[in-house]
NUSENU-725460 format. One line per 10 residues: their letters; for each residue x, y, z of N, C-alpha, C. Coordinates in Angstrom, 3 decimals. Layout:
BEGIN
A) X:Y:Z:X:Y:Z:X:Y:Z ~ ...
***
This chain:
BEGIN
MAEIRHMLLI) 102.119:-95.142:-124.543:103.227:-94.276:-124.152:103.747:-94.699:-122.784 ~ 105.033:-94.549:-122.601:105.681:-94.928:-121.346:105.646:-93.767:-120.357 ~ 105.795:-94.101:-119.089:105.896:-93.064:-118.070:106.770:-93.555:-116.926 ~ 107.386:-92.577:-116.276:108.197:-92.827:-115.084:107.339:-92.448:-113.891 ~ 107.364:-93.295:-112.866:106.601:-92.999:-111.644:107.463:-93.255:-110.419 ~ 107.306:-92.377:-109.444:107.939:-92.562:-108.134:106.929:-92.130:-107.080 ~ 106.922:-92.814:-105.950:106.049:-92.468:-104.838:106.857:-92.587:-103.557 ~ 106.737:-91.593:-102.681:107.435:-91.670:-101.407:106.775:-90.761:-100.384 ~ 107.042:-91.060:-99.137:106.545:-90.271:-98.014:107.652:-89.330:-97.578 ~ 107.316:-88.043:-97.460:108.273:-87.020:-97.049:107.873:-86.538:-95.659
DAPVDKVYRA) 108.818:-86.542:-94.749:108.558:-86.134:-93.371:108.614:-84.602:-93.269 ~ 107.651:-83.960:-93.927:107.552:-82.494:-93.940:106.114:-82.136:-94.300 ~ 105.636:-80.976:-93.850:104.276:-80.553:-94.171:104.081:-80.334:-95.676 ~ 102.876:-80.553:-96.143:102.576:-80.464:-97.566:102.878:-79.082:-98.145 ~ 102.657:-78.008:-97.389:102.934:-76.670:-97.929:104.428:-76.461:-98.174 ~ 105.262:-77.065:-97.369:106.714:-76.955:-97.558:107.149:-77.695:-98.821 ~ 106.585:-78.874:-99.053:106.909:-79.648:-100.255:106.403:-78.907:-101.489 ~ 105.216:-78.354:-101.413:104.660:-77.599:-102.537:105.570:-76.427:-102.909 ~ 106.027:-75.674:-101.921:106.936:-74.549:-102.196:108.250:-75.039:-102.816 ~ 108.722:-76.199:-102.382:109.987:-76.733:-102.907:109.891:-77.109:-104.386
ITEQDGLASW) 108.683:-77.402:-104.870:108.546:-77.768:-106.282:107.914:-76.670:-107.135 ~ 107.688:-75.502:-106.528:107.120:-74.399:-107.305:107.974:-73.135:-107.281 ~ 108.710:-72.909:-106.215:109.482:-71.673:-106.089:110.926:-71.864:-106.551 ~ 111.484:-70.812:-107.111:112.837:-70.871:-107.662:113.864:-71.354:-106.635 ~ 113.856:-70.778:-105.440:114.840:-71.179:-104.431:114.680:-72.649:-104.046 ~ 113.442:-73.106:-103.948:113.202:-74.504:-103.617:113.720:-75.429:-104.708 ~ 113.354:-75.168:-105.953:113.803:-76.007:-107.076:115.327:-76.026:-107.183 ~ 115.950:-74.881:-106.959:117.413:-74.795:-107.028:118.082:-75.548:-105.886 ~ 117.345:-75.828:-104.844:117.917:-76.509:-103.676:117.867:-78.024:-103.771 ~ 117.105:-78.559:-104.738:117.056:-80.025:-104.857:117.256:-80.549:-106.275
WTHDTVATPE) 117.016:-79.710:-107.321:117.162:-80.240:-108.681:118.421:-79.705:-109.357 ~ 118.481:-78.421:-109.644:119.691:-77.827:-110.202:119.812:-76.388:-109.714 ~ 121.035:-76.001:-109.353:121.270:-74.637:-108.869:120.862:-73.597:-109.912 ~ 121.040:-73.923:-111.184:120.781:-72.968:-112.267:119.318:-73.077:-112.703 ~ 118.443:-72.475:-111.908:116.994:-72.544:-112.110:116.414:-71.138:-112.176 ~ 115.480:-70.937:-113.101:114.692:-69.711:-113.169:113.236:-70.166:-113.201 ~ 112.454:-69.778:-112.182:111.068:-70.238:-112.106:110.213:-69.255:-111.320 ~ 108.963:-69.160:-111.717:107.958:-68.355:-111.038:106.728:-69.240:-110.844 ~ 106.177:-69.292:-109.644:105.015:-70.158:-109.414:103.704:-69.547:-109.917 ~ 103.560:-69.505:-111.252:102.347:-68.977:-111.868:101.985:-69.846:-113.065
VGSYAEFRFG) 100.712:-70.220:-113.177:100.256:-70.987:-114.333:100.510:-70.178:-115.595 ~ 101.060:-70.832:-116.602:101.387:-70.171:-117.861:102.792:-69.625:-117.917 ~ 103.482:-69.571:-116.771:104.863:-69.086:-116.761:105.795:-70.188:-117.270 ~ 107.038:-69.811:-117.481:108.045:-70.751:-117.965:109.113:-70.938:-116.903 ~ 109.538:-72.171:-116.746:110.622:-72.502:-115.821:111.778:-73.032:-116.659 ~ 112.975:-72.583:-116.332:114.165:-73.007:-117.069:115.150:-73.649:-116.111 ~ 115.707:-74.773:-116.563:116.638:-75.549:-115.752:117.864:-75.864:-116.598 ~ 119.042:-75.481:-116.085:120.306:-75.767:-116.790:121.143:-76.716:-115.948 ~ 121.754:-77.645:-116.651:122.636:-78.627:-116.028:124.002:-78.482:-116.695 ~ 124.680:-77.374:-116.343:125.945:-77.051:-116.983:125.726:-76.857:-118.477
DRYYDKMRVV) 126.701:-77.296:-119.277:126.597:-77.207:-120.729:125.917:-78.431:-121.329 ~ 125.574:-79.403:-120.472:125.049:-80.672:-120.976:123.562:-80.641:-121.308 ~ 122.760:-80.050:-120.427:121.321:-80.084:-120.629:120.687:-78.748:-120.293 ~ 119.635:-78.448:-121.042:118.802:-77.275:-120.800:117.362:-77.729:-120.999 ~ 116.495:-77.382:-120.061:115.086:-77.727:-120.172:114.249:-76.490:-119.918 ~ 113.241:-76.312:-120.752:112.287:-75.216:-120.560:110.902:-75.838:-120.420 ~ 110.251:-75.517:-119.317:108.937:-76.063:-119.011:107.909:-74.939:-118.961 ~ 106.693:-75.273:-119.363:105.557:-74.373:-119.158:104.793:-74.902:-117.957 ~ 104.486:-74.016:-117.025:103.710:-74.409:-115.849:102.254:-74.536:-116.303 ~ 101.747:-75.763:-116.296:100.415:-76.071:-116.799:99.366:-75.974:-115.695
ALEPDERVEW) 99.701:-76.461:-114.509:98.722:-76.474:-113.416:99.414:-76.268:-112.080 ~ 98.773:-75.493:-111.235:99.202:-75.302:-109.846:97.958:-75.361:-108.974 ~ 97.856:-76.395:-108.174:96.780:-76.516:-107.197:97.470:-76.536:-105.844 ~ 97.472:-75.411:-105.134:98.255:-75.299:-103.900:98.106:-76.504:-102.972 ~ 99.267:-77.020:-102.585:99.398:-78.145:-101.662:98.802:-79.445:-102.200 ~ 98.503:-79.500:-103.528:97.920:-80.710:-104.100:98.576:-81.188:-105.389 ~ 98.831:-80.262:-106.325:99.292:-80.711:-107.642:100.090:-79.624:-108.350 ~ 101.150:-80.076:-109.030:101.959:-79.215:-109.889:102.162:-79.993:-111.186 ~ 101.980:-79.306:-112.317:102.189:-79.968:-113.606:102.918:-79.039:-114.556 ~ 103.910:-79.605:-115.247:104.678:-78.882:-116.254:104.607:-79.638:-117.574
ECLEGDKEWV) 104.821:-78.901:-118.664:105.002:-79.499:-119.986:106.363:-79.071:-120.501 ~ 107.152:-80.019:-121.002:108.477:-79.692:-121.528:108.351:-79.123:-122.939 ~ 108.860:-77.904:-123.120:108.830:-77.232:-124.419:110.162:-77.312:-125.148 ~ 111.255:-77.281:-124.375:112.598:-77.351:-124.959:113.456:-78.238:-124.084 ~ 114.372:-78.938:-124.717:115.281:-79.822:-123.997:115.654:-80.979:-124.895 ~ 116.042:-82.078:-124.289:116.342:-83.270:-125.057:115.123:-83.639:-125.901 ~ 115.355:-84.103:-127.124:114.238:-84.409:-128.027:113.276:-85.429:-127.427 ~ 113.761:-86.308:-126.548:112.880:-87.289:-125.932:112.013:-86.686:-124.825 ~ 112.407:-85.507:-124.311:111.621:-84.836:-123.270:110.574:-83.896:-123.844 ~ 110.829:-83.308:-124.996:109.907:-82.325:-125.558:108.532:-82.971:-125.750
GTRFVFDLEK) 107.515:-82.317:-125.178:106.154:-82.832:-125.246:105.763:-83.714:-124.074 ~ 106.736:-84.080:-123.236:106.398:-84.881:-122.059:105.887:-83.968:-120.959 ~ 105.254:-84.589:-119.952:104.693:-83.835:-118.830:105.239:-84.371:-117.517 ~ 105.310:-83.471:-116.548:105.813:-83.779:-115.217:104.703:-83.439:-114.234 ~ 104.303:-84.393:-113.428:103.202:-84.184:-112.496:103.673:-84.549:-111.089 ~ 103.477:-83.628:-110.169:103.759:-83.841:-108.755:102.410:-83.783:-108.034 ~ 101.912:-84.921:-107.570:100.676:-84.950:-106.781:101.055:-85.093:-105.320 ~ 100.466:-84.236:-104.490:100.771:-84.200:-103.065:99.531:-84.561:-102.261 ~ 99.735:-85.339:-101.206:98.635:-85.712:-100.320:99.102:-85.575:-98.874 ~ 98.353:-84.816:-98.113:98.682:-84.619:-96.699:98.418:-85.914:-95.944
KGDQTLLRFQ) 99.402:-86.332:-95.154:99.302:-87.523:-94.308:99.749:-87.115:-92.909 ~ 98.853:-86.477:-92.145:99.236:-85.952:-90.840:100.238:-84.835:-91.022 ~ 101.425:-84.966:-90.398:102.497:-83.979:-90.548:103.419:-84.313:-91.719 ~ 103.090:-85.343:-92.469:103.922:-85.787:-93.590:103.203:-85.532:-94.914 ~ 103.941:-85.753:-95.999:103.392:-85.568:-97.341:103.691:-86.797:-98.179 ~ 102.661:-87.340:-98.808:102.837:-88.414:-99.781:102.990:-87.758:-101.142 ~ 104.112:-88.021:-101.801:104.381:-87.484:-103.135:104.235:-88.606:-104.152 ~ 103.442:-88.343:-105.166:103.356:-89.227:-106.329:103.862:-88.410:-107.522 ~ 104.986:-88.821:-108.077:105.604:-88.113:-109.199:105.440:-88.946:-110.457 ~ 105.122:-88.267:-111.555:105.036:-88.929:-112.856:105.716:-88.068:-113.917
HTEWRAMTDF) 106.486:-88.710:-114.762:107.027:-88.069:-115.967:106.390:-88.855:-117.107 ~ 105.368:-88.259:-117.735:104.505:-88.987:-118.662:104.725:-88.615:-120.123 ~ 104.082:-89.386:-120.972:104.005:-89.171:-122.423:105.326:-89.385:-123.153 ~ 106.156:-90.279:-122.609:107.345:-90.705:-123.343:106.887:-91.485:-124.575 ~ 107.549:-91.288:-125.687:107.189:-91.995:-126.908:107.734:-93.425:-126.920 ~ 108.828:-93.683:-126.197:109.425:-95.023:-126.203:110.279:-95.222:-124.950 ~ 110.482:-96.475:-124.599:111.352:-96.828:-123.466:112.761:-97.062:-124.016 ~ 113.497:-95.978:-124.157:114.850:-96.014:-124.713:115.881:-96.095:-123.582 ~ 117.145:-96.134:-123.953:118.207:-96.073:-122.946:118.160:-94.737:-122.192 ~ 117.828:-93.656:-122.901:117.729:-92.356:-122.239:116.582:-92.366:-121.224
YASCNYHWGY) 115.473:-92.990:-121.565:114.354:-93.162:-120.633:114.836:-93.867:-119.365 ~ 115.585:-94.955:-119.540:116.098:-95.703:-118.382:117.020:-94.832:-117.531 ~ 117.879:-94.066:-118.170:118.775:-93.162:-117.451:117.979:-92.114:-116.684 ~ 116.955:-91.563:-117.317:116.129:-90.549:-116.652:115.366:-91.143:-115.477 ~ 114.922:-92.383:-115.591:114.235:-93.042:-114.483:115.159:-93.095:-113.265 ~ 116.396:-93.489:-113.483:117.384:-93.513:-112.401:117.581:-92.110:-111.821 ~ 117.804:-91.141:-112.702:118.084:-89.777:-112.230:116.878:-89.142:-111.535 ~ 115.670:-89.423:-111.999:114.511:-88.911:-111.284:114.464:-89.490:-109.873 ~ 114.787:-90.755:-109.713:114.837:-91.330:-108.371:115.828:-90.579:-107.494 ~ 116.992:-90.270:-108.064:118.019:-89.524:-107.327:117.492:-88.145:-106.918
YIRSLKLYCE) 116.892:-87.423:-107.872:116.460:-86.065:-107.565:115.197:-86.028:-106.698 ~ 114.340:-87.012:-106.804:113.186:-87.073:-105.899:113.681:-87.323:-104.475 ~ 114.727:-88.139:-104.330:115.342:-88.319:-103.002:115.945:-87.003:-102.522 ~ 116.557:-86.249:-103.439:117.106:-84.941:-103.090:116.007:-84.001:-102.604 ~ 114.842:-84.043:-103.254:113.684:-83.252:-102.809:113.288:-83.651:-101.388 ~ 113.230:-84.937:-101.128:112.901:-85.440:-99.788:113.902:-84.922:-98.759 ~ 115.195:-85.045:-99.066:116.236:-84.565:-98.148:116.112:-83.064:-97.905 ~ 115.886:-82.310:-98.972:115.749:-80.869:-98.835:114.577:-80.503:-97.924 ~ 113.443:-81.145:-98.124:112.254:-80.833:-97.321:112.411:-81.271:-95.867 ~ 113.139:-82.351:-95.640:113.286:-82.878:-94.291:114.438:-82.253:-93.517
TGKGTPFKVK) 115.511:-81.884:-94.205:116.722:-81.424:-93.511:117.164:-80.021:-93.904 ~ 116.597:-79.483:-94.992:117.033:-78.177:-95.481:118.205:-78.251:-96.427 ~ 118.684:-79.478:-96.715:119.830:-79.637:-97.607:119.574:-80.775:-98.589 ~ 119.384:-80.399:-99.867:119.226:-81.395:-100.917:120.548:-81.674:-101.598 ~ 120.502:-82.445:-102.670:121.709:-82.772:-103.437:121.477:-82.410:-104.916 ~ 121.290:-81.103:-105.183:121.019:-80.676:-106.559:122.254:-80.772:-107.440 ~ 121.999:-80.767:-108.750:123.089:-80.728:-109.721:123.820:-79.398:-109.576 ~ 125.115:-79.455:-109.613:125.910:-78.230:-109.671:127.134:-78.497:-110.534 ~ 127.549:-77.474:-111.234:128.702:-77.603:-112.127:129.937:-77.802:-111.289 ~ 130.741:-78.795:-111.646:131.998:-79.043:-110.927:133.047:-78.044:-111.363
A) 133.758:-77.530:-110.387:134.801:-76.527:-110.672:136.030:-77.147:-111.276
***
């Protein structure tokens, strides 16, 4: 099975990065404005990207300041059954993020597109944690 991986250093404390990937306001500030999420294992997180995409994730694991894992339950057929893992490591006042989108069945064109977009949104997460302003998806007026 294929997987997407990204690793980067974020100039922000690990607890701030953890909140940005677990709390509704944080997720809405770097991934998509239309987010519904609760930081509880077993809860469901929903992400809408206008009329184009809808994703529903089950929160599988939350290890404060260390790990977040989701499983995709609804969304694009290539995403259903895949997992998203955010591993965090404290590096002084910074955070090392290792992101994985795992269990892809094939390396398709959609996989390649998602690899690009994950890079964009992981950078948005970095910007949000470092400056307070990310570049999340928002519907154009």
